[in-house]
N, C-alpha and C positions, 0 to 999 in steps of 0.2 A: 272191766267194761270196755276198755280200749282194745284189748286183744280180741275180745268177742266181736266187737264192731268191725274188725278187720278179717273175721272169719277164722281166727285162731283161738282155740279153746284151751286156756291154761290149765294145767293139772293141779296147781296149788291154789287156785282161787284168785279173786281180785285183790288188789292192793288195799290194805287197811288204811285208815286215816293216820295211824301211828307210823306205818311204813312210809307213806308219802311224806309226812312231816320230817322223818329222819332222813329220807333221801334229799329233800330240799336243804336241810341243815348241812348234810355232807357236801352237797354241791356248792353251797355258799362258803363253807369252810375252805374247800379246795380252791375256790376262786380268789380268796384273799390271802393265800399263802404262796410260797415259791414253788409248790408242787404243780406239775403240769395238769391243767384242767381237762382231763380226758375221762371218758366213760369208764375205762379200766380203773383209773385211780379212785373215782367216785365209788365204784363197786367194791374195791378193796377196802376203802374206809368204812363203807356201809356194813360189809360183812364182818370186818374186825370189831366194830361196835356191837353187832349182834352176838358175836361169839365171845365177847369180853365177860369177865367174871361178874362185873357189876350188872350187865344186861341179863345174865342168866338168873340172877337173884330177883329180878323184877318179873311181873306177870303181864307185860305188855304183849299185845297180839302182833308180834313182829317176827318175820321169817327171813332166812337168807334168800338172796336173789342172785340170779345168774347175770352175766354180762349182757345177754340179750334182753332180759327183763328190764334191767336198769336202762339200757339204751332206748328201748321202746317207750318206757314210762317218761324218760326225759324228753323224747320227741313229742309225745302226747302233750306234756305240760307246756312245751315250747309252742305247739300249735294253738293251745288254748290261750296262751299269753298273747300271741300274734292276733288272734281273733278279738280278744278284749281290747287290745291296743287300737286295732282298726275301728272297732265300734266306738271307742272313746274319741277318736279323731274325726268321726263322721258327723258328730253333733255340732 
C-alpha cells in the first residue's frame, strides 16, 4: 500500500501482517543489542530468519525483502508513528 501510494508498484505484492511483525521484531532486537541499528543490519537479520531451517518448515506467508523494501517500510512505519504521536499530543 505504501509503495503504491508513492506511485511505485511492487512486483512481489504488499507486506503481509507476518512480514511486518517480523520486521518490527528484527528492528527491536537490533536496537537492544550491540549491533549497529542500520537498515542493512535489520535486512540481514530479517532475511537470515526467512532463510533459516526453522522458518522453511513453517507455512507463514513471509518472503525475503530487499534493502530498499525494508528501508521504505521502516520509513512508512516511522511516519505512521509520528502521526499517531502528534494526534495523541493534540488532545
